C-alpha positions, 0 to 999 in steps of 0.5 A, spaced: 504 475 543 497 478 541 492 474 540 487 474 534 481 473 539 483 479 543 484 484 537 477 482 535 474 484 542 478 490 541 475 492 534 468 490 537 469 495 543 472 501 538 465 500 534 461 500 540 465 506 542 464 509 536 471 510 534 470 505 528 467 511 524 469 507 517 468 500 519 463 495 516 466 488 518 461 483 517 457 488 513 452 485 508 454 487 501 449 488 495 449 484 489 453 486 483 449 488 477 455 486 472 456 478 472 463 477 473 462 472 467 461 478 463 467 482 466 471 476 465 470 475 458 472 482 457 479 481 459 484 479 454 490 478 459 491 470 460 493 468 467 488 472 470 481 471 473 475 476 475 469 473 480 464 476 485 467 478 491 465 474 497 466 474 505 467 482 504 472 484 510 473 491 508 474 496 514 471 502 511 464 504 509 463 501 503 459 504 497 453 499 495 453 503 488 460 501 486 460 494 484 467 491 486 470 484 484 475 480 486 480 479 481 487 475 480 493 476 475 500 474 475 506 478 475 512 476 471 515 472 476 509 468 477 506 470 483 499 471 483 497 478 485 490 478 488 486 485 488 479 488 488 476 492 482 472 497 483 467 499 477 464 506 476 456 507 478 452 505 472 458 501 469 457 500 462 462 494 459 461 497 452 464 503 454 472 505 455 474 508 462 480 511 465 483 506 470 488 507 476 492 502 480 493 503 487 496 499 493 499 501 500 501 502 505 507 497 507 504 492 511 497 493 509 492 490 505 487 492 499 481 492 504 484 498 508 486 504 505 488 502 498 481 500 497 478 506 500 482 510 495 480 506 489 473 506 491 473 514 491 476 514 485 471 509 482 465 514 484 468 519 479 468 514 473 475 511 474 476 503 473 480 502 479 484 496 482 487 496 489 491 490 490 495 486 495 503 486 494 506 479 492 507 475 499 502 479 503 494 479 504 491 474 499 497 474 493 501 468 493 508 466 495 510 460 499 515 465 503 510 470 506 510 477 508 517 478 505 518 485 502 521 486 496 522 493 492 523 490 485 517 485 486 513 490 489 514 494 483 513 489 478 506 488 482 504 495 479 507 493 472 502 486 472 496 491 475 497 495 469 498 489 465 491 487 468 487 493 466 490 495 459 487 488 457 480 489 459 476 492 453 472 497 457 479 500 459 482 505 455 489 503 455 492 510 453 489 513 460 492 509 465 495 512 472 498 509 478 498 511 485 502 509 492 500 510 499 505 510 504 511 505 503 508 503 496 509 510 494 516 509 492 514 503 488 509 507 484 514 512 482 519 507 480 514 503 476 512 510 472 519 511 471 520 505 466 513 503 464 510 508 459 503 505 459 503 509 466 501 516 464 500 519 471 502 517 478 500 520 485 502 518 492 499 519 499 503 520 505 509 518 502 515 513 504 521 511 501 522 504 504 529 504 501 532 510 505 527 508 511 530 501 511 537 502 509 539 509 512 534 509 518 529 515 519 531 522 518 534 525 524 537 518 526 541 516 520 546 510 522 553 511 523 558 507 519 558 503 525 551 502 526 550 500 519 555 495 519 551 492 526 545 492 522 548 488 516 551 483 521 544 482 524 540 481 517 546 476 515 545 472 521 538 472 520 539 470 513 544 464 515 539 461 521 533 461 515 538 458 511 540 452 516 533 451 519 528 452 512 524 456 516 522 464 516 524 468 522 520 474 524 523 481 525 523 488 524 524 491 517 526 498 520 532 496 525 534 500 531 541 500 534 541 502 541 546 506 545 550 499 547 551 498 540 545 492 540 540 491 534 533 492 536 528 488 533 521 485 534 517 479 531 510 483 532 508 490 529 505 492 536 504 490 543 496 488 546 497 495 549 501 501 548 506 503 553 503 510 556 509 514 554 508 511 546 510 517 542 504 520 538 506 517 531 506 510 534 499 512 537 497 514 530 499 507 527 496 503 532 489 507 532 489 505 525 492 498 524 489 495 531 483 500 532 479 502 527 482 499 521 484 492 524 484 486 518 487 479 520 491 479 513 495 485 514 502 485 517 501 491 521 494 488 524 497 481 525 501 477 530 507 477 526 512 482 523 515 481 516 520 476 514 527 478 518 530 478 511 526 483 508 531 489 509 536 485 504 532 488 498 532 495 501 539 495 502 540 492 495 536 497 491 534 504 491 527 506 489 529 513 487 535 512 483 531 512 477 527 518 478 529 522 472 526 516 468 519 519 469 521 524 464 514 528 463 510 523 466 506 528 471 507 527 479 502 529 484 505 528 491 500 529 498 502 530 505 500 533 511 504 539 515 504 535 521 506 528 518 512 525 520 514 523 513 513 529 510 520 530 508 520 524 503 515 528 499 519 534 500 525 531 497 522 527 492 518 533 489 525 537 489 528 532 485 523 531 480 524 535 474 518 534 470 511 536 471 509 536 479 505 538 484 505 537 492 499 538 496 501 539 504 494 538 507 493 543 513 493 539 520 494 532 517 498 527 520 501 521 516 496 516 518 490 521 517 491 521 510 490 513 510 482 514 511 480 521 514 475 523 509 475 531 511 483 531 510 484 527 504 484 532 498 480 527 493 477 532 489 484 534 487 486 527 486 480 526 481 482 533 478 489 530 477 488 524 474 482 527 470 487 532 467 492 527 466 489 521 463 487 524 457 
């Protein structure tokens, strides 16, 4: 089992080695110019709060010219969603701004990639909110780390509730963005929520397909699928009997002996020498340069073992035609193992769409590599479509 103390040592060692070029763990944060009380008075949404950000643990280089506030709002299922709101440089509460809500990757927290994207968009004049999906990070849920395509999609709707009810946001100029495994939820939310005028994804993963049918090139046979369903049924029954959560893999493998392969930690203390390049990429981000103790992918435990149920039950892309004329931007890398997800969605979208394929970029490069993420084109996309 991994230990938090060991990971902190790893992070420190990485920083000393110059690997954590984006890390600011423990860095001081400048005082915000706009009191949280003023912002709170500008909110018309009940069951929400805005306060000053304390104990800043963001894992990327923080721009002190961008004010950041801690926000919380309630979704329609009663979960309290925690987020960071980023305000443009020179913010004026008497003006009306465009807004973008963003979350992901699957198993990450707002202090990681989604916060970086939110900060960059705020630099270009957007009010943004990066949030932790329900049951993860600082969001509520007595049952922790339970993935749900329906609830995570609802979290996007709730984030839109929050920003459209800020007096300094133009409710007709709101967009949504999903990174990695929350991309499918962003697209699904945009399909049914007419308040979302444009949606973008980066390093897209369709978690319904990935969990319920495994990865492209290694799809379950009918026999393997039945074994997986038997496994998660066993886990659910054990949780029901004991009343305790059991950690397990959200994406289950089946070996040649017909045994379901699972795990109760996302990563080992040390990767084996023969770990493939994709695993090394993920490990370098979550355990290395962007380690965060609240992130499932960084921490000592995996998802709740019954997480696959929701993704077997609901297909995120089933309502893709509901996007209608909502513009969609898909960002992927030509070396990303996940590229086929973006390609497939791009092919299915009938309305306005664009796919950016970044030369030389892997899946994880699009989490935080500033020289590879096409922020200028992302800004142009939202500027153009949030009119």
